[in-house]
Every structure is written in C-alpha cells, then in structure tokens.
C-alpha positions as CSV (number, residue, x, y, z in Angstrom):
1,X,0.0,0.0,0.0
2,X,1.3,3.4,-1.0
3,X,1.1,6.3,1.4
4,X,1.6,10.0,0.7
5,X,2.4,12.0,3.8
6,X,2.4,15.8,3.6
7,X,3.7,18.4,5.8
8,X,4.2,22.2,5.9
9,X,0.7,23.6,5.9
10,X,-0.4,26.4,8.2
11,X,-1.3,30.1,8.5
12,X,0.6,32.7,6.6
13,X,0.1,36.4,6.0
14,X,-0.6,37.7,2.5
15,X,2.6,38.1,0.6
16,X,4.3,35.5,2.7
17,X,5.9,32.1,1.8
18,X,5.3,28.5,2.7
19,X,6.8,25.2,1.7
20,X,4.9,22.0,1.4
21,X,6.5,18.6,1.4
22,X,5.1,15.2,0.4
23,X,6.8,11.9,0.8
24,X,5.7,8.6,-0.8
25,X,6.3,5.4,1.2
26,X,5.2,1.8,1.2
27,X,6.3,0.9,-2.3
28,X,9.4,0.6,-4.3
29,X,7.7,2.0,-7.3
30,X,8.8,5.5,-8.4
31,X,5.9,7.4,-9.7
32,X,6.2,9.2,-12.9
33,X,4.3,12.2,-11.8
34,X,3.9,13.8,-8.4
35,X,2.5,17.1,-7.5
36,X,-0.3,19.1,-5.8
37,X,-4.0,19.9,-6.2
38,X,-5.9,22.3,-4.0
39,X,-9.5,22.6,-3.0
40,X,-10.9,25.8,-1.6
41,X,-14.1,25.7,0.5
42,X,-17.1,25.2,-1.8
43,X,-14.9,24.8,-4.9
44,X,-13.7,21.9,-7.0
45,X,-10.2,20.4,-6.6
46,X,-7.8,21.9,-9.1
47,X,-4.3,21.0,-10.2
48,X,-1.8,23.5,-9.0
49,X,1.6,22.0,-10.0
50,X,3.1,18.7,-11.0
51,X,6.5,17.3,-12.0
52,X,7.5,14.1,-13.8
53,X,10.4,11.8,-13.2
54,X,12.0,13.4,-16.2
55,X,11.7,16.9,-14.7
56,X,8.8,18.2,-16.8
57,X,6.7,20.6,-14.8
58,X,3.2,22.0,-15.0
59,X,1.9,25.0,-13.2
60,X,-1.6,26.4,-13.3
61,X,-1.8,30.0,-14.6
62,X,-2.8,31.3,-11.2
63,X,0.5,30.3,-9.6
64,X,3.0,30.6,-12.4
65,X,6.0,32.7,-11.3
66,X,5.1,32.4,-7.6
67,X,5.1,28.7,-6.9
68,X,8.0,26.3,-7.6
69,X,7.7,22.5,-7.6
70,X,10.8,20.3,-7.1
71,X,11.4,16.7,-6.5
72,X,14.0,14.5,-4.6
73,X,13.9,11.3,-6.6
74,X,15.9,9.3,-4.2
75,X,13.6,10.2,-1.3
76,X,10.4,10.0,-3.4
77,X,9.6,13.4,-2.1
78,X,8.0,16.4,-3.8
79,X,8.1,20.0,-2.6
80,X,6.0,23.0,-3.4
81,X,7.6,26.4,-2.6
82,X,4.9,29.0,-2.5
83,X,5.7,32.7,-2.4
84,X,3.8,35.9,-2.7
85,X,0.8,34.1,-1.3
86,X,-2.6,35.6,-1.8
87,X,-5.8,35.1,0.3
88,X,-7.3,33.2,-2.6
89,X,-4.7,30.5,-2.1
90,X,-6.4,29.4,1.0
91,X,-7.3,25.8,0.5
92,X,-6.5,22.2,1.4
93,X,-3.5,21.2,-0.7
94,X,-3.5,17.5,-1.7
95,X,-0.4,15.7,-2.8
96,X,-0.9,13.3,-5.7
97,X,1.0,10.6,-7.6
98,X,0.1,9.3,-11.0
99,X,1.4,7.9,-14.2
100,X,0.7,11.1,-16.2
101,X,1.3,14.7,-15.2
102,X,-2.3,15.6,-15.9
103,X,-5.2,13.2,-15.8
104,X,-6.3,10.4,-13.5
105,X,-4.6,10.2,-10.1
106,X,-3.5,7.0,-8.5
107,X,-2.9,8.1,-5.0
108,X,-3.8,11.0,-2.8
109,X,-2.4,12.5,0.4
110,X,-4.7,13.7,3.1
111,X,-4.0,17.3,2.5
112,X,-2.6,20.0,4.8
113,X,-4.7,23.2,5.1
114,X,-3.0,26.4,4.0
115,X,-4.6,29.6,5.2
116,X,-3.5,33.0,3.9
117,X,-4.9,35.7,6.1
118,X,-3.8,38.7,8.0
C-alpha cells in the first residue's frame, strides 16, 4: 500500500511564503508524476503544479511565477515552494501521484490546510 504523507501547511500572511512537502512510502515504485492539487471551500479540486520523473513541470496559470515545484527522486519526495501568497490561495492542498502529469490520479495524500490571512 502506498502512502503520501504531507507536511508544511499552516497560517501565513498575504505576501508570505510557505513550503509543502510530500513523501511517498510503502512501495518501491517510483511514480512518474507527483504534485499538488488544491481545493478551496465550496470549490472543485484543481491541479496546482506537477513534476514528472524526467523533470517536466506543470503550473496552473494562477500560480506561475510564484510557486516552484521540485522533487527529490531518491527520497520519493516532492516539494512546493509558495511565495507571494494571496488570500485566494487558502485551500486544502492535496499531494498526488500518478502515471501522467495531468489526468487520473493513482494516490492522494490527506491534504494540509493552507490559510492565507492577516
């Protein structure tokens, strides 16, 4: 059984920064794609950023230039560095792993809450 364990959520002021981490365990399989979705209250879950084993990245338009995704392949860990955070970034951030960068998801993490508020 695969587990995705996230850390790094919390409260941050507008304009601040936060880093999320997600580590995969329980399997020797290295996932092609890992990344993050987010779901704000009352809204659908949207893809924020993803990265493949080859280093190809995807960012949603709303976070381009402010969020950076990176991956430690030996540790099966993916990171999301978030800067210049806006209140509309408040959401539960779900780590995912999948075969493709965009599309169906194989595994989900439980999701840390990120709150951007003064």
